[in-house]
N, C-alpha and C positions, 0 to 999 in steps of 0.2 A: 204453105203449112204442113201439105205431103212429109217436105223433105225438112221438116224438125222433126215430124212423124219419126221417122226412121227411123233418124240418130237417136231419139230417148227408145227404143228397143233393138242397138247398133249392143253388142258385151261391149265395156271397159277394155281399156288393151292394159293399160295397166297392173290391175289384180292378178288376166288373163298369164304374164309374165309371169308375176310369182308364184301362180295357182302352179305353174308349167318349174318350175325354182326350186322350187317343195319337192314336187314328183322325182325333181334329178337327186335332189340331196337325198331324199331316202332311199333310189333306187339304187345308187353309190353307197352309203350306209350300209343295204344290204350287200351286194359287193363284193364290200370289203373284209365284211364280216366270212365269207365263202374264201375272200381268200385269206384269209390268217388262219381258218380252219384248216383250207388247205395247205398253208405252207405248217403248220404243227405235220398234216400226216404224213408231209414229205417233202419240205427243209432242200432238199438238195434237189429238184422241182424247179423252186422259182431260183435257188441261188441260178442254176442255167439259166433260167428266160434273166436275168439282168445281168449273167456271163457273156452272151450267147456264142464267145471270141474261148472259151473254155469248151473240149469236149470231154465230160466223165464216163470212161468206162463200165459200165458192173463187171467184177475178176470174181470169180471162181465158178465160172458160170457151167453146171456140170453137157450141156447139148454138147461142149466143146471135146467131149473128152470121146464122146461116139466117131469126132470124124476122126476121118482115119488121115490124122496128120504125126506126121514125125515126130517120136520122143528126142526133148538138144538132146548130149551126149559132144562127149570129146571131141568125135570129127564132127559137128556141128558148124556152119559156116551163113554168114552172112550170104544171098546171094547178090547185095549193091548196099548199102550204108546210105542213109538221110540226115539231116540235123533231127533236134528230136521238133516235135507236134506242139506239144504243148498238151496232151492229154491226159489227165489226171482219171482215177483210182476214187470211182463212186460208191462212199464206203459207206458201212450200212452199223449206222456206233448210239455212243450215249450224245452226251453232251460235257463238252470240254472246261469238267471237275472232279479233281485229284482226292476231294473232301471223301469222295466213299471208297480207294485204299484200305484196302487190309495193313500193310503196310505202312498210311497217316495216321492210323484212325492206333500209332502204338504209341501209349502212354512217355516214352522214350527212342531219341534219333538212337538204334544204335549201331549207326556208318555215321557219325558223328564221334573220334575217340585218340586215342593213342598205340602207338604199336610196347608192349608190355613183354621184356625179356625175362622168361616162364622154359628154365632148365633142366623141373619137378614136372613138368604136369607133359609137355609139349617136346618132342611133336605128336602128336598121337598117336603113330606105327610104324614103324620102324620100313624102310624101304626095301631090304634085302627080304624080309617075309608074309609083301606082299606081292603073291604067281602074274598077277598081271600087269603091275608096270610096265610105264613104257617107258622103252631105249633114250625117248628124247628128248624126257624128266627125268630121270636114272644122273641125275646128277655127281652122285656118290660113289654108285659104279664106274664113273664113266674118265675120274680126277678127280672131284671138288672134294679136298679133306680140312678145310674149315667149314665143320658144320653148324654154323650160326643162326646159318640161313630156316633151320628143319623149326628149333629154340621162342622162334617171339611169336602173340600171344593179342591179338584185338581185342583190347579191351574204350570200352562204349569211357564216355568221361562220363554221362550223369545216371550208369545205369550195370548193371553186370547182362557177358552176353551168356542165354543157355550155355551151361555145360552138356558136350557133346557124352550121348551117352546112349553107345551098339544100340542095345534089349530094348531099350525105350524106342530106336526111332526103328529095327525092323518091325518092332506094332505097331510103328504108323502105318507102316508097306504093307503087313499079312496081305494078303488076299487082293493082291496092287499092284501095279505095272507105272514105273516110276520110269519118267525119259525125259534124255539131257537133247538134245536138237540144236544144230549148229557146228560151226566150224571145230578148225584143232582143239582153241581156246577151251572152250565147249567140252572134248572130247576127255581134256586134261583133266575140270571139274567134275567126269562123268569118273577116266580114271583115279582120284583121290577119293569120290566117290563108296569105289569098288574096294580101292581097297580099307576104308576105314571101316566097311561092315563085310569084309569077305569072312577075315576072323575069327567069327563069331559058327560059320557054316564050318560044319564036317570037311572035308575036301569027298567024302561019296555020296553028297547033300548038296553038291554046285558046282554049274556048268557058266561053261562061258563057247557062243557060241563062234566061231571063225570070221575074222574081220570083213564087212560086210557096208554095202549102203548102211543093216544097219544091226548092231551086237548088239546081245543078253546075256546078262547075267543071269541066271536063273537060284534061286535057293529053294529047296524042296520044299524044306520043313517046314518058312512061312509060305506059300506058292505066288512069291512073289520073284521082281523082276526087276535088274537096273535097267533102264537100255542108252543105246548111244543110236543117233539117227546124221546123217551126215547131212550136209544140209545147207551151206555156210552163207549160200546170198536168202537163203527162207521161203524164196519164186522157184521154178523149175531156170536152171539153167544145165552149160554143157561144161558143167566142171560136178557135176553131180556124185563124178566118181569118185570115194573115200580114197584111191590112192591113182591112180591117174591123173590129176587134171592141174597140171602146172603147165597152162598156156596161155599164148599171146591175148589172146580173146574172148572175153567173158561176154558171153552169151545169155540173157535169163528172157520167159516167160514171165513182163513187170506184172501182166491182168491174171494169175493160179497160183497156187500154193498145193496142189489137188493130188499133184501126184506124192510129193511128202505127204500131205494129211491125211491120205490113202493107209501110213500106214501109223501116225502118230494120233487117230483121233479117237484110234480104242485107246488111251494108257489112261490110266488117273491122276498123275501128275507131272506135268511142262512144261519139264525145262531149258531155254531158247535163250541162244544170243546169238548176233549180226555184227558184224566193227568193220576189223582189219578187212574184208575180204574189198569195203566200195573206198578203199586208201591206193585202189593198187590203179588208176588209171578212167579213163572213162569206157562204160558201161556199155552193150549195142543192147538194143530191145527190141525182144521180137513178140508181135501180139499175137494175141492165141487167134484173133484173127482174121491173119495174116497169110493171107495163101501163098504169095510169090518167094519169100522169104526174102523179102528188104527187108533191114531193121536200119534203128535209128539209132541215133547215138547220145548218150548224157554224160555226162559226170556222173560219180563216184556217190557223190552224197543226196542229188537228183534223183538215182536209178532207189540207191537207200529206201527211199522216202516214196518210190511206187511201191515195191516188192513189201513191204512191213504194211502197205495203208492194203492191198492185196490178206496177206496176214495176220491184221486187226477182222478184216470185213470177215476170217474165217469163223475167228474170235464172237465177235458182236451176235451172229449172226447159228453157233455151233454150240458154244461151250455155260453150260449152266454153272453158276458157284457155287452151287447143292453137293453137286455131282462129282467134278472134277478145274483142279487147282492147277492154277498154270501160275509161272513165275517167269519176271523178266528180267536177265542178268546183261545189267550194264556197259558199256563197252569196258576193253582191261588194257591199260593203261601200257604204252613203252617206252624205252628208257636207251634210245639212242643217244645224244646227245647230255655228254656228261658237265657242260656246260654250262650246263638251266638250274643243275645245282653247284659245281663245282665252280662259278667262275674261274675265265681262261685255261682250263683243261679242254681237252679239245677227244679226248675215251670216249666210252661207252657205260654200258653198265659192264663190260669184265674186270675184273678187283675188284670191286666192290661186295663192303663186308658186311655192313651197317644202313639199315631204314635212314630216309630224311627224318633227319627233326624240326624241320619246318610246319611248321600249323601251316594249314593249308596252303603246302604246295604243289602246284601245277604248272607239267608242262605239257610241250609241243605234242605229245607221245597219243592224252586228249581230246580229241576237236568239242569245240563248245557248243559251237551250232550247230552240227549233228547233233549234239545231248540234244541240246533245244529237237530239234526235228522230233525225235523218239518221245519227249517228251509230248509235246506238240499231240504227239501218235496215243501214247500210254493213255495220255489223263485221261482221254475222247471213250475208254471203256472200265472207264470205274470201278467197281471193285472183280472184275470178271479177269484184272489182270493183280499181282502182289510183280510186287519190284525189285530187286533185289542189287540196289547202287553202290555197287562196289570196287566205282573210280579211284574217289579221289581214296579211302585205305587202301590199295594198293599203290598209290603213284608213290604213296609214302617210299613203295617195296626196289625200290634199285638192287638189293641185295639177294634179292628171288629171282635172277631170272641162272640158265643152266650156263647163259653165256657159251665155252668154250667147253664144258661140260658134259657134254651129248653126241649121241650116237647119230653120226654126218651123211647122208643119205649117197651126196657125193663126193667123192677124193676129193682130198686138199690141196693145192695145190701148193709149191717152197715159199710164192713169196705171199703167203697166205700166213700158213705155219710163223712166218717170221712177224707177224704183222696180226695177236693174237684177237684183239680187237674190229681184226679186219668180216672177221669173220663167226663173233660171238650174235649167238641170241636174246637177244636182248627181248623177246618178243614172246614168248612160252615163260612154265614155271616148273622149276625142282620140283618135287614128291618126295619127301616132307613137304610142306612152307604153304603159302599163302592160296592156292584156291582147297584148299580144306578152311581153311576159314569163313570160303564163301559157303561150305557146303554146311560152318555150322547158321552160319545164315539161315542156310534154308530151314536147318533141326527145329533152329528157332521159330518161325514162321509157324512151321510143320504144328 
């Protein structure tokens, strides 16, 4: 009997297990809710826990500037080089959605269209009338006599591009700084803009600073400047000298744009580009926290993604779209292989006098995987960046390059002179010409 009484007082095992299970479920629900909340607060943190093999580096840390760290210049060298460690940029930014972009909100796609010959309205200025013209882009001055390249107008399929108006553009710039940041192609767009604008300003009311890291065209009457900042890789690099940058080894700090950002951060309208310099072979990465001068090596596209990640971090954290306009110009195509538009030929842009008339033509001078990488980065910035998609429309313009009609900085050898295609510049653009259309697009969206 004693034993039976003891059994009656014993706690039943099954209900006890059920109770424990309910407590566990309740605790798990609360914990998961907390985790979801933390994910929304810091998705990168959760991603790092899930992918522990990848190290995320926070870019653009101001405290790095306080270190007695050597600024990269053309004399910088890597003490040693190892393979890429896999580090990524831990970038602040919004979700990957392009629905909020200013450009995407347009009812008409002004980047889809065709070139129309228009010798009544174009060119928008004369080469000889622009005192700031570059000898690299002054094709008529250097012997090009077929001037048809100056008379083509971009016509979107379903609407009209806003007509260029120099006075209206100056009013948009009144009291502001417009700055182009990037490589020599962006410098060409800057020269185009200066040539488009300068005729409205009396000679004694305008000035141009010397060719330096930052070059400034100033118009007193409008208290405005149109500037160019040489930063071909966006991130700090050993190629940041605007003149002496022909180097065998490219070294960048992939996690910092602060050196250049200190100059561009106060501009009101920023126009960025980067592309061609990443197609010149592997790039050496010297991370900001590296104290022994040891570099990692990465292919150009991968290095470009890192540098643009650091740039995008700056845009995400520093740009208020209501106060600052930021534009990114997509890749400028090259025309190095005439067989791409004229099968069985062996030349390049040399001798070309008309645009390509094949709809949606695409050559090897524009790299689709790179465009996809750039699109992924830009889409995360939402309305903070407007995209000037100049790639397709410029693809058609095989006739628009300087070819042999420009100043070359080094003497040409006899074997080159006997074969013009061998030294033709099929990368840059004659002015007046294609970059004027890029600036018309900029004017359209401003």
